[in-house]
RODO-2510 file (C-alpha; in nm, 4 decimals, decimal comma):
residues 491
     n   res          X          Y          Z
     1     m     2,4337     2,8040     0,2042
     2     e     2,1841     2,8003     0,5076
     3     p     1,8375     2,7963     0,3955
     4     r     1,6311     3,1179     0,5192
     5     v     1,3432     3,0181     0,7347
     6     i     1,0541     3,1544     0,9372
     7     e     0,8596     3,0018     1,2275
     8     a     0,5320     2,9060     1,1265
     9     g     0,4009     2,7975     1,5106
    10     e     0,3775     2,4344     1,6822
    11     g     0,7744     2,3874     1,6380
    12     s     0,7442     2,3732     1,2173
    13     v     0,9858     2,5809     1,0088
    14     v     0,8750     2,6915     0,6813
    15     p     1,1139     2,7987     0,4027
    16     v     1,1014     3,1648     0,2485
    17     v     1,1528     3,0974    -0,1162
    18     d     1,3552     3,3116    -0,2697
    19     g     1,5244     3,1363    -0,5592
    20     q     1,8564     3,0606    -0,3830
    21     h     1,8382     2,8656    -0,0755
    22     l     1,6296     2,5726    -0,0823
    23     g     1,7497     2,2993     0,0624
    24     l     1,7055     1,9082     0,0963
    25     a     1,5558     1,9328     0,4415
    26     d     1,2888     2,2296     0,3192
    27     i     1,1766     2,0246     0,0484
    28     v     1,0976     1,7327     0,2649
    29     a     0,9307     1,9440     0,5199
    30     a     0,6924     2,0921     0,2089
    31     s     0,6352     1,7340     0,1356
    32     r     0,4873     1,6392     0,4771
    33     r     0,2610     1,9539     0,5658
    34     t     0,0142     2,2075     0,4533
    35     h     0,1590     2,5275     0,5952
    36     p     0,2004     2,8112     0,3390
    37     v     0,5437     2,8568     0,1494
    38     t     0,6410     3,2174     0,1874
    39     l     0,7440     3,4031    -0,1142
    40     a     1,0329     3,6623    -0,0565
    41     p     0,9214     4,0170    -0,1379
    42     d     1,2873     4,0627    -0,3414
    43     a     1,2014     3,7386    -0,5469
    44     r     0,8581     3,8909    -0,6828
    45     a     1,0188     4,2033    -0,7663
    46     r     1,2969     4,0044    -0,9302
    47     v     1,0771     3,8536    -1,1296
    48     a     0,8557     4,1555    -1,2402
    49     r     1,1918     4,3038    -1,3599
    50     s     1,2537     3,9913    -1,5640
    51     q     0,8826     3,9810    -1,7193
    52     a     0,9435     4,3683    -1,8217
    53     y     1,2369     4,2814    -2,0037
    54     a     1,0814     3,9321    -2,1583
    55     a     0,8286     4,1390    -2,3245
    56     q     1,0545     4,4145    -2,4467
    57     a     1,3001     4,1483    -2,5565
    58     a     1,0177     3,9847    -2,7990
    59     s     0,9308     4,2637    -2,9462
    60     e     1,2795     4,3207    -3,0579
    61     r     1,4224     3,9785    -3,1637
    62     p     1,2657     3,5933    -3,2163
    63     v     1,2002     3,4597    -2,8627
    64     y     1,1631     3,0980    -2,8353
    65     g     0,7975     2,9957    -2,7072
    66     r     0,7192     3,3576    -2,6570
    67     s     0,7188     3,4601    -3,0219
    68     t     0,7572     3,1218    -3,1835
    69     g     0,6292     2,7605    -3,1481
    70     v     0,7857     2,5022    -2,9575
    71     g     0,9707     2,1897    -3,0431
    72     a     1,0417     2,1260    -3,3929
    73     n     0,7940     2,4350    -3,4434
    74     r     1,0671     2,6610    -3,2924
    75     d     1,0482     2,8500    -3,6524
    76     v     0,7353     2,9172    -3,6487
    77     v     0,5879     3,2738    -3,5608
    78     v     0,3072     3,2660    -3,3798
    79     p     0,0642     3,5224    -3,4663
    80     d    -0,1576     3,5331    -3,1395
    81     p     0,0863     3,4769    -2,8585
    82     d    -0,1891     3,4588    -2,5849
    83     a    -0,3902     3,2117    -2,7493
    84     q    -0,0815     3,0230    -2,8023
    85     s    -0,0347     3,0135    -2,4187
    86     l    -0,3318     2,8056    -2,3406
    87     r    -0,3061     2,5811    -2,6754
    88     l     0,0525     2,4839    -2,5613
    89     l    -0,0734     2,4035    -2,2060
    90     r    -0,4103     2,2166    -2,3049
    91     s    -0,2017     1,9726    -2,5411
    92     h     0,1212     1,9267    -2,3214
    93     a    -0,0769     1,8478    -2,0402
    94     t    -0,1321     1,5054    -2,2110
    95     s    -0,0003     1,2328    -1,9477
    96     s    -0,0822     0,8600    -1,8710
    97     g    -0,0383     0,6514    -1,5903
    98     e    -0,1522     0,6498    -1,1654
    99     r    -0,1872     0,9725    -0,9845
   100     r     0,1382     1,0823    -0,8046
   101     s     0,1247     1,0827    -0,4381
   102     t     0,0438     1,3731    -0,2263
   103     p     0,4105     1,4376    -0,0881
   104     r     0,5709     1,4060    -0,4448
   105     v     0,3603     1,6549    -0,5726
   106     r     0,3943     1,9017    -0,2620
   107     a     0,7629     1,8885    -0,3302
   108     m     0,7378     1,9388    -0,6911
   109     l     0,5145     2,2557    -0,6469
   110     t     0,7554     2,3928    -0,3851
   111     i     1,0907     2,3218    -0,6078
   112     r     0,8800     2,4695    -0,9325
   113     l     0,7865     2,7888    -0,6943
   114     n     1,1750     2,8319    -0,5756
   115     q     1,2722     2,8047    -0,9280
   116     l     1,0562     3,0597    -1,0747
   117     a     1,1605     3,2982    -0,8160
   118     a     1,5369     3,2829    -0,9200
   119     d     1,5980     3,5553    -1,2023
   120     g     1,5825     3,4590    -1,5642
   121     n     1,2296     3,3434    -1,6652
   122     g     1,0064     3,6356    -1,7605
   123     i     0,6880     3,5068    -1,6214
   124     r     0,4022     3,7242    -1,4789
   125     p     0,4792     3,7301    -1,1206
   126     e     0,0849     3,6769    -1,0510
   127     v     0,1816     3,3179    -1,1786
   128     l     0,3898     3,3125    -0,8681
   129     d     0,0977     3,4652    -0,6390
   130     a    -0,1055     3,1881    -0,7493
   131     l     0,1195     2,8768    -0,7020
   132     a     0,1813     3,0279    -0,3613
   133     a    -0,1544     2,9932    -0,2843
   134     m    -0,2115     2,6563    -0,4488
   135     i     0,0712     2,5282    -0,1842
   136     a    -0,0982     2,6928     0,0919
   137     a    -0,4344     2,5605     0,0397
   138     d    -0,2544     2,2297    -0,0490
   139     a    -0,5000     2,2332    -0,3720
   140     l    -0,2985     1,9886    -0,5757
   141     p    -0,3115     1,9206    -0,9302
   142     p    -0,3897     1,5803    -1,0653
   143     v    -0,0362     1,5015    -1,1502
   144     r    -0,0153     1,1512    -1,3360
   145     e     0,3147     0,9313    -1,3236
   146     g     0,3816     0,9056    -1,7464
   147     g     0,4670     1,1875    -1,9802
   148     s     0,8535     1,2890    -1,8915
   149     v     1,1867     1,2002    -2,0463
   150     g     1,4023     1,3897    -1,8293
   151     t     1,4092     1,7159    -2,0640
   152     a     1,1574     1,9057    -1,8410
   153     d     0,8516     1,7493    -1,6819
   154     l     0,6181     1,8837    -1,9436
   155     a     0,2809     1,7219    -1,8596
   156     a     0,2913     1,7429    -1,4962
   157     l     0,3828     2,1234    -1,4814
   158     a     0,1183     2,1897    -1,7905
   159     t    -0,1331     1,9941    -1,5703
   160     t    -0,0459     2,2444    -1,2792
   161     a    -0,0851     2,5504    -1,4866
   162     l    -0,4160     2,4376    -1,6157
   163     v    -0,5251     2,4501    -1,2736
   164     l    -0,3908     2,7807    -1,1973
   165     a    -0,5300     2,8909    -1,5052
   166     g    -0,8946     2,7266    -1,3812
   167     e    -0,9268     2,4925    -1,6494
   168     v    -0,8570     2,1996    -1,4576
   169     r    -1,0031     2,1300    -1,1124
   170     s    -0,7940     2,0041    -0,8147
   171     v    -0,9419     1,9109    -0,4547
   172     p    -0,9624     2,1563    -0,2723
   173     p    -0,9956     2,4156    -0,5583
   174     a    -0,7143     2,6583    -0,6217
   175     p    -0,7747     2,9470    -0,4397
   176     q    -0,6195     3,1841    -0,6574
   177     t    -0,6049     3,1953    -1,0797
   178     a    -0,3687     3,3409    -1,3094
   179     t    -0,3750     3,4555    -1,6680
   180     f    -0,1037     3,3112    -1,9000
   181     g     0,0317     3,5531    -2,1195
   182     p     0,2819     3,5335    -2,3971
   183     g     0,5739     3,2663    -2,3191
   184     d     0,4461     3,2014    -1,9763
   185     a     0,3071     2,8477    -2,0852
   186     l     0,6599     2,7511    -2,1950
   187     t     0,8468     2,8945    -1,9002
   188     f     0,5797     2,7265    -1,6587
   189     m     0,6850     2,3931    -1,8217
   190     s     1,0539     2,4309    -1,8545
   191     s     1,1558     2,2573    -1,5498
   192     n     1,2557     1,9137    -1,3982
   193     a     1,0667     2,0213    -1,0853
   194     a     0,8705     1,6876    -1,0791
   195     v     1,1790     1,4531    -1,1016
   196     l     1,3802     1,6979    -0,8750
   197     a     1,1244     1,6141    -0,6044
   198     d     1,1309     1,2898    -0,6609
   199     a     1,4871     1,2587    -0,6221
   200     a     1,5019     1,4978    -0,3364
   201     l     1,2557     1,2815    -0,1499
   202     a     1,4589     0,9612    -0,2314
   203     v     1,7831     1,1183    -0,1044
   204     a     1,6564     1,2350     0,2160
   205     d     1,5064     0,8773     0,2937
   206     l     1,8220     0,6666     0,1650
   207     d     2,0478     0,9019     0,3611
   208     r     1,8455     0,8124     0,6639
   209     l     1,8595     0,4591     0,5962
   210     a     2,2583     0,4559     0,5114
   211     r     2,3331     0,5962     0,8380
   212     a     2,1024     0,3484     1,0149
   213     s     2,2788     0,0587     0,8207
   214     l     2,5866     0,1903     0,9923
   215     v     2,4693     0,1556     1,3162
   216     v     2,3500    -0,2015     1,2474
   217     a     2,6893    -0,2965     1,0902
   218     a     2,8750    -0,1559     1,4287
   219     m     2,6108    -0,3993     1,6228
   220     d     2,7520    -0,6702     1,3800
   221     l     3,1058    -0,5893     1,4637
   222     a     3,0618    -0,6206     1,7954
   223     a     2,8623    -0,9660     1,7886
   224     v     3,1287    -1,1396     1,5800
   225     r     3,4437    -0,9836     1,7848
   226     g     3,5193    -0,7940     1,4510
   227     n     3,8505    -0,6549     1,3868
   228     l     3,8594    -0,2763     1,4321
   229     e     4,1822    -0,2444     1,2476
   230     a     3,9688    -0,2315     0,9257
   231     f     3,8675     0,1367     1,0253
   232     s     4,2146     0,2637     1,2035
   233     p     4,3325     0,5959     1,0964
   234     a     4,5556     0,4214     0,8613
   235     v     4,2839     0,3080     0,6549
   236     e     4,1656     0,6866     0,6184
   237     v     4,4861     0,7462     0,4761
   238     a     4,4712     0,4153     0,2676
   239     t     4,1044     0,4998     0,1095
   240     p     4,1334     0,8913     0,1315
   241     f     3,7647     0,9678     0,0468
   242     p     3,5250     1,1615     0,2232
   243     g     3,2542     0,9047     0,2755
   244     a     3,5260     0,6235     0,3463
   245     q     3,7006     0,8589     0,6306
   246     w     3,3714     0,9053     0,7639
   247     v     3,2485     0,5460     0,8204
   248     c     3,5994     0,4850     0,9770
   249     r     3,5348     0,7691     1,2109
   250     a     3,1854     0,6749     1,2928
   251     v     3,2691     0,2801     1,3498
   252     r     3,5095     0,3598     1,5701
   253     e     3,2860     0,6064     1,7713
   254     m     3,0314     0,3221     1,8023
   255     s     3,2837     0,0491     1,8947
   256     d     3,4877    -0,0815     2,2167
   257     p     3,8880     0,0201     2,1251
   258     t     3,9658    -0,2313     2,3889
   259     a     3,8012    -0,5294     2,2666
   260     e     3,9964    -0,8157     2,1236
   261     p     3,9166    -0,8999     1,7951
   262     a     3,8596    -1,2816     1,7012
   263     r     4,0281    -1,2876     1,3635
   264     i     4,3351    -1,1061     1,1969
   265     q     4,1140    -0,9942     0,9123
   266     d     3,7327    -1,0185     0,8812
   267     p     3,5396    -1,1058     0,5820
   268     f     3,4727    -0,8110     0,3283
   269     g     3,1052    -0,7982     0,5152
   270     l     3,3061    -0,5949     0,7551
   271     r     3,6628    -0,5120     0,6131
   272     t     3,5550    -0,3407     0,3211
   273     l     3,2819    -0,1356     0,5141
   274     p     3,4607     0,2007     0,4835
   275     q     3,5315     0,1637     0,0967
   276     v     3,1773     0,0664     0,0125
   277     h     2,9613     0,2173     0,2304
   278     g     3,1816     0,5268     0,2011
   279     a     3,1476     0,5127    -0,1572
   280     l     2,7461     0,5281    -0,0752
   281     m     2,7715     0,8392     0,1442
   282     d     2,9808     1,0067    -0,1348
   283     r     2,7201     0,9288    -0,3808
   284     l     2,4367     1,0602    -0,1426
   285     a     2,6319     1,3807    -0,0918
   286     f     2,6742     1,4348    -0,4682
   287     a     2,3151     1,3436    -0,5494
   288     e     2,2123     1,6014    -0,2881
   289     t     2,4424     1,8579    -0,4129
   290     v     2,2930     1,8042    -0,7850
   291     v     1,9249     1,7939    -0,6354
   292     t     1,9669     2,1401    -0,4497
   293     t     2,1785     2,3327    -0,7452
   294     m     1,9042     2,2443    -0,9778
   295     a     1,6156     2,3307    -0,7536
   296     n     1,7839     2,6629    -0,7041
   297     a     1,8505     2,7253    -1,0746
   298     p     1,6576     2,9154    -1,3474
   299     s     1,6248     2,5925    -1,5570
   300     e     1,3941     2,7864    -1,8496
   301     n     1,4632     2,7731    -2,2044
   302     p     1,5140     3,0782    -2,3120
   303     i     1,6854     3,2383    -1,9738
   304     v     1,5259     3,5875    -2,0116
   305     s     1,7405     3,8405    -1,7797
   306     a     1,7718     4,2087    -1,7765
   307     e     2,1322     4,1324    -1,6449
   308     l     2,2185     3,8575    -1,8520
   309     g     2,0168     3,9006    -2,1503
   310     v     1,8321     3,6296    -2,3592
   311     a     2,0138     3,2896    -2,4363
   312     h     1,8421     2,9772    -2,5722
   313     h     2,0074     2,6653    -2,4252
   314     g     1,9802     2,3222    -2,2711
   315     g     1,9747     2,3634    -1,9225
   316     f     1,6069     2,1580    -1,9086
   317     h     1,8539     1,8355    -1,9782
   318     a     1,8843     1,6502    -1,6638
   319     a     2,2064     1,4899    -1,7278
   320     y     2,3671     1,5736    -1,4090
   321     l     2,0699     1,4517    -1,2141
   322     v     2,0698     1,1063    -1,3833
   323     q     2,4090     1,0111    -1,3641
   324     s     2,4129     1,1280    -0,9975
   325     l     2,0967     0,8777    -0,9467
   326     d     2,2260     0,6190    -1,1399
   327     a     2,5415     0,5798    -0,9659
   328     l     2,3722     0,6655    -0,6418
   329     v     2,1597     0,3505    -0,6448
   330     l     2,4416     0,1328    -0,7860
   331     a     2,6230     0,2506    -0,4568
   332     l     2,3168     0,1340    -0,2702
   333     a     2,3273    -0,2032    -0,4123
   334     q     2,6629    -0,2712    -0,3325
   335     a     2,6188    -0,1657     0,0200
   336     a     2,3085    -0,3634     0,0561
   337     q     2,5266    -0,6807    -0,0504
   338     l     2,7594    -0,6343     0,2290
   339     s     2,4883    -0,6153     0,4420
   340     l     2,3466    -0,9621     0,3536
   341     a     2,7255    -1,0723     0,3788
   342     r     2,6887    -0,9646     0,7468
   343     l     2,3600    -1,1470     0,7972
   344     t     2,5166    -1,4597     0,6472
   345     m     2,8318    -1,3952     0,9172
   346     l     2,5407    -1,4161     1,1876
   347     a     2,4259    -1,7332     1,0906
   348     e     2,7470    -1,8770     1,1589
   349     p     2,8716    -2,0559     1,4550
   350     a     3,2174    -1,9725     1,3890
   351     y     3,1745    -1,5749     1,4019
   352     t     2,9053    -1,5910     1,6781
   353     g     2,9758    -1,8689     1,9388
   354     l     2,6124    -1,9621     1,9159
   355     h     2,3830    -2,2218     1,7418
   356     p     2,3583    -2,2187     1,3566
   357     f     2,0863    -1,9758     1,2437
   358     l     2,1118    -1,8136     1,5628
   359     g     1,8347    -2,1336     1,6701
   360     d     1,7525    -2,2178     1,9934
   361     g     1,9612    -2,5442     1,9761
   362     t     1,7032    -2,7873     1,8755
   363     p     1,8172    -3,0205     1,6354
   364     a     1,8016    -2,8544     1,2697
   365     a     1,6554    -2,5465     1,3960
   366     s     1,5999    -2,2983     1,1319
   367     g     1,6179    -1,9602     1,3542
   368     v     1,6620    -1,6802     1,1313
   369     m     1,7429    -1,8863     0,8209
   370     i     1,4591    -1,7233     0,6223
   371     v     1,5264    -1,3918     0,7226
   372     e     1,8235    -1,4438     0,5113
   373     y     1,6211    -1,5220     0,2197
   374     s     1,3957    -1,2475     0,2533
   375     a     1,7214    -0,9916     0,2157
   376     a     1,8336    -1,1750    -0,0624
   377     s     1,4927    -1,1435    -0,2411
   378     a     1,4937    -0,7595    -0,1623
   379     l     1,8673    -0,7403    -0,2691
   380     a     1,7781    -0,8805    -0,5883
   381     e     1,5253    -0,6330    -0,6930
   382     l     1,7691    -0,3437    -0,5525
   383     r     1,9958    -0,4675    -0,8171
   384     a     1,7549    -0,4578    -1,0852
   385     l     1,6624    -0,1046    -0,9938
   386     a     2,0312    -0,0399    -1,0163
   387     t     2,0198    -0,0884    -1,4022
   388     p     2,1334     0,2818    -1,5265
   389     a     1,8552     0,4873    -1,6741
   390     g     2,0688     0,7093    -1,8063
   391     t     2,1779     0,4621    -2,1133
   392     q     1,8280     0,4910    -2,2411
   393     v     1,8316     0,6970    -2,6188
   394     v     1,5463     0,8358    -2,8164
   395     t     1,4688     1,1036    -3,0656
   396     l     1,1665     1,3271    -3,0604
   397     s     0,9679     1,6046    -3,2162
   398     r     1,0408     1,5208    -3,5697
   399     g     1,4353     1,4773    -3,4893
   400     v     1,5207     1,8119    -3,3352
   401     e     1,5094     1,6784    -3,0033
   402     e     1,7680     1,3779    -3,0508
   403     d     1,8495     1,2863    -2,6988
   404     a     1,6679     1,2580    -2,3486
   405     s     1,8465     1,2134    -1,9874
   406     f     1,5298     1,0018    -1,8638
   407     a     1,6015     1,1433    -1,5211
   408     t     1,2432     1,0908    -1,4363
   409     l     1,3052     0,6831    -1,4409
   410     a     1,6251     0,7293    -1,2389
   411     a     1,4183     0,9127    -0,9764
   412     r     1,1353     0,6793    -0,9834
   413     q     1,3932     0,3677    -0,9481
   414     a     1,5378     0,5567    -0,6534
   415     l     1,2250     0,6041    -0,4867
   416     d     1,1659     0,2294    -0,5279
   417     a     1,4978     0,1443    -0,4212
   418     v     1,4352     0,2828    -0,0503
   419     a     1,1895     0,0034     0,0471
   420     r     1,3913    -0,2831    -0,1322
   421     f     1,7170    -0,1280     0,1105
   422     r     1,5003    -0,0585     0,4173
   423     a     1,3632    -0,4478     0,3878
   424     v     1,7681    -0,5754     0,3725
   425     i     1,8515    -0,3307     0,6459
   426     a     1,5663    -0,4369     0,8644
   427     a     1,6461    -0,8273     0,8064
   428     e     2,0037    -0,7799     0,9331
   429     l     1,8913    -0,6187     1,2166
   430     v     1,6548    -0,8471     1,3334
   431     a     1,9351    -1,0882     1,3373
   432     s     2,2028    -0,8563     1,5021
   433     l     1,9836    -0,7633     1,7654
   434     r     1,8815    -1,1470     1,8297
   435     c     2,2391    -1,2783     1,8527
   436     l     2,3661    -0,9429     2,0699
   437     r     2,0751    -1,0698     2,3424
   438     m     2,1565    -1,4145     2,2984
   439     q     2,5266    -1,3526     2,4057
   440     d     2,3970    -1,0960     2,6645
   441     s     2,6295    -0,8281     2,5186
   442     h     2,5635    -0,4621     2,5573
   443     p     2,8234    -0,2300     2,3035
   444     p     2,8733     0,0690     2,5951
   445     a     2,8896     0,3050     2,2780
   446     l     2,5303     0,1395     2,1093
   447     a     2,3299     0,1678     2,4769
   448     r     2,1113     0,4299     2,3719
   449     a     1,9816     0,2710     2,0417
   450     l     1,9893    -0,0685     2,2360
   451     n     1,7667     0,0027     2,5035
   452     w     1,5425     0,2008     2,2598
   453     l     1,5073    -0,0981     2,0433
   454     d     1,4533    -0,3123     2,3788
   455     e     1,1691    -0,0957     2,4933
   456     q     1,0060    -0,1175     2,1520
   457     d     0,9928    -0,4940     2,1274
   458     g     0,9943    -0,6202     2,4870
   459     g     1,3812    -0,6879     2,4780
   460     v     1,3333    -1,0525     2,5546
   461     p     1,4746    -1,2833     2,2571
   462     d     1,2163    -1,5538     2,1487
   463     t     1,4381    -1,7837     1,9935
   464     h     1,2290    -2,1134     1,9063
   465     d     1,1124    -2,1595     1,5579
   466     r     0,8468    -1,9175     1,4501
   467     d     0,7028    -1,6907     1,1935
   468     l     0,9308    -1,3932     1,1866
   469     t     0,7131    -1,1854     0,9520
   470     s     0,6134    -0,9443     1,2738
   471     d     0,9918    -0,9039     1,3663
   472     l     1,0556    -0,8229     1,0063
   473     l     0,7907    -0,5611     0,9830
   474     l     0,8584    -0,3835     1,3044
   475     a     1,2460    -0,3601     1,2221
   476     e     1,1267    -0,1813     0,8906
   477     e     0,9700     0,0608     1,1164
   478     l     1,2091     0,0902     1,3827
   479     v     1,5322     0,1284     1,1603
   480     g     1,5078     0,4980     1,0470
   481     g     1,4802     0,6102     1,3961
   482     l     1,8519     0,4764     1,4579
   483     p     2,0541     0,7706     1,3693
   484     d     1,8893     0,9828     1,5980
   485     l     2,0069     0,7745     1,9039
   486     v     2,3839     0,7348     1,7847
   487     p     2,5755     1,0753     1,7684
   488     a     2,8433     0,9283     1,5643
   489     v     2,5651     0,8890     1,2347
   490     r     2,3693     1,1575     1,3194
   491     r     2,3303     1,4215     1,0412
***
């Protein structure tokens, strides 16, 4: 589904939040700007109907969190539901750790507003109005890292609710407050909006880096006169997965079909690129699907809908999310391993026809030797981050909650993986660009990207032994811009 948008001036686009159409690009945009997010009128009307039905249902039957306690207190009837809402928010706001960054909190608020705009939560519409005003004013709640195990971001959202209720201060102050009535507290907290925000930002960054990585790999292919057969239409049949097929087509578009290969087949760093990098692209696509599906779903327990009735459920359990993120970071580590393998190829005279380590010819010159070490260090950290978070086990709340997804940990690992993957690709870019310049090679399909890189660093190879830190840092800044310059990999 295409997101509904309105123009906000100066070329920006702001999503109309309706509980159905929030996309990854919308979440990223919300994290980076302070324009108001518009709540669709039909969404507010839908929430009002749900709230009226929830009040009626609670008068006729027990409704978890509305007429009862929560967790192990689920069977305890609450004598004063109004007072219970604030008590619940105050106790559940308990958290620890550092404050979350501004972009992450903005994304969380936008996702939560969108989820509440979907049918099925029974919350007061004024809470949505206050939340939309909070987003518009960039009045961000003091959300901390600790407190979530992947079965709803209770502490983060309870803290947010207390800001809306006027009990906790934000900077700047929230422009509008809301009263949390019976059931509103649990409804507001019953979401994985914070972990979804982290996941969305990580997936967006990693998708861009994965596309940039393929551009650098195509540069390597030209530099070592690689064999294009590994990317032929026949390989699309041999590896019939969308990601692998896309990699084959993209590399063909970035390569010279008339170039004579130097070998009958290349090392794995190039030859298995469709299979390994293709798997990464497929994991990215699936993770995006999971994130956007959950960001547009009424995850609240219980679901309260005039059309569907009341249903107590476990939709807050983020199993789909943790498994998609664990698989994504594992695929990322495997793709980064191939990047290091290609960097190693570029240091070998047998592949490049140049001096060892792309040195200047001085006996025992180091050239890009330590660039390889830098990439290996980042790769080691990336491998550690690929340890699955979903294997964690916990039993909480007097034993009635005997599992948790730990998607929070998985999303944080995915966020941390961004910098490590960028460092690996940047190291490969430094060596690949140096190699092509030393060969005076100008692959036509990559001309725009190579010309842009020349403009950024002067375009003159400086091959004598020197500190390459500035080269690596510049490459980290530049690598994310490559997909915009190469149509074959553009999103």
